[in-house]
N, C-alpha and C positions, 0 to 999 in steps of 0.2 A: 476381536481385534485387540491389539496391545494397548495398555493405557500408557500415560506418561511416567517415565522414570529418569533419574538423574544421568544414566549412562546414554540415553538416546541421542544420537547424532542428527541435528535439526537443520534443515535448509530452509529459508524464508524467502518467499518471492513476492514483492509487492508491485501491483499495478497502480502506479502512482496517480495516473490520470483518473482512473475509475474512483480511486479513494478521494482525490481532490474534488471532483464534481459531486460526488455523493455528498460529502461534507458541506460543500458550498450550497448545493440545492436544497438539502434536508435542513440545515442548521445555521446557514450563513457563517460558517466557521471554517477554519483550517484543520488539517489532521495533525495530531501530536504522534509523529512516527516514532519517536524514541519511546513513548509509553507502550505503543503497540508492539514494539520488538521485544522490550522487557517482558510483556504480558505473554506473548505467543511463544516465547523461549522458556520462561520459567527458570527453573534450576538445571535444565537439561544443557548439553554441550552444543553451542552453536558451531556449525561447520561453515555456512555461507549465510550472508544476508544480502539479498539482491533488490535493488530498487530500479524499476525501469522508468524513464523519464522521456518526454518529448521536448525538443528544443523548439521553442517558438519565439525567439527574439524579444523575450520580456525582461524588462529592466533588472528585476531581482532574481532571475533564474539562477545565475552562476552562484549567487549567495546561498539560495536554497539547495543546490546542488552539493555545495561544499558542506552544508550543514548536515545533509544525509550523509556524507562521507565521514564527518566527525562522529556521527551516531554510530558508525560501524557498518555502514551499507556499502556495497560495491555498486556504484551507480553505472547503469548502461542508458546510453542515450542515443536517439536518433533525431533527425531534423522532422518538423512537421511538413508534410507533403501538400503542395497546392496544385490543384488539377485545373486543366482548361475549363474555364467558366467560373472560377474562384472557389470551388468546393475545397475544403481542406480536411485532412484526415491524419491523425497520428494514433498509431496502434502498435501494441506490443505483443499480442495474443501468441502469435507464432513463435517469436523470440523467447516469451516466457515459458511456452510449453517445450521448446526444444532444450532449454537450460535444465527444467526439471526432469525431462527424461535422461539427459546426458549425465547429470549429477546424482541421479536417485540410486545408483549402484553405491554410492558412498554415503547415503543417509538412511536412517531408520524412520524418520519423520520429516514429511514435506508440509510446509504451511503456505497456503496461499492468501495473501491479503488482496481481495478483490470480491466483489459480489457478481461478476460477470458469468453468467450462466453458460457461456460458450466453452468454459473450462471444465464442465461436468464430465464429459467423455474423458478427458485427460485424467481427472481424479480417479474415476473408475479404472482406467487402465494402470494407473500406478498402484492402486489398492491390489487389483486383481492379479495383474501380470508380473509385476515387480515386487510387490508384498510390502509396500511402504505404508505406514500410517499417514494418513492425509487429513489434514486440518484446515479449516478455513476461518479467517477473521474478517469481517466487514459489517457495514451498517446494516442491520437487520431489515429495516424498512425499505431498502433499495437492492437487497440480494436476491437473485433467482433462488426460488424455492427448491427446485431440482439441485441446485449446487449445494445448498446446506444439508439437504437430505443425503447426498453422496459422501459428505465428509464423515470422518469418525468422530470429529467434535467440531462444534462451530462456537465462535466467540463472537458474540454480538457487540458491536463497537458504539452502539447507541448509548453512550455513556460520557459524561463530561470530561472523564480523565484522559479520553482519547481525542478531544477537541480542544483547538485553541480559538477562543472567542476574543473579539475586540473588547476592551474596556470601553465603559461609558464615556469617560474623559477622553480618551483618544479617538472615539467614534465621533464625538462632538466637535473636534478640532477641525479647522478647515484644511483642505488637501495642503500638503507641504509644510504644515505647521505642527508642532507638536505642542501640548499644554504648556511645558516648561518655556517654550520660546515666544508664548503669546505675551504681549505687552500689557500692563495694567496702566489704566488712566487715573 
């Protein structure tokens, strides 16, 4: 397989829900998507940066979606589905796969930012049938082993520079108050 070089055209596809819940469950932290984008692209030519999100009527979601746009991501969103009986589901696997296949003809390298093993056959297809270099960036502790093995390269995000952790001071403040708004007696 080819290695990285500055002329490579790169497409990045981020499964935001997968990354969010991995960081939350493993580290009680948030994901630093800006640092991930910089790391996976490097000095190569970014053609598309796609972030796939689920709308869940959460207070801060619009601010988060706008932050992703400011980082350079094209944000694709869909509503959280609620089924009879109350079960909820938000999934972009097919949408991500379709975009990767459709855009692959204009790319040399495809970077999947997800640890979801369901993408393994897709990466295999993109490498073998299309001829793209495929890379994966995800939290190693929660990444499917088969997914990592299928990739031409794997960036393990189990590193503080890819996480945003709450500060001790902010974490100790009561909800709705910041340390600077606390009154001294």
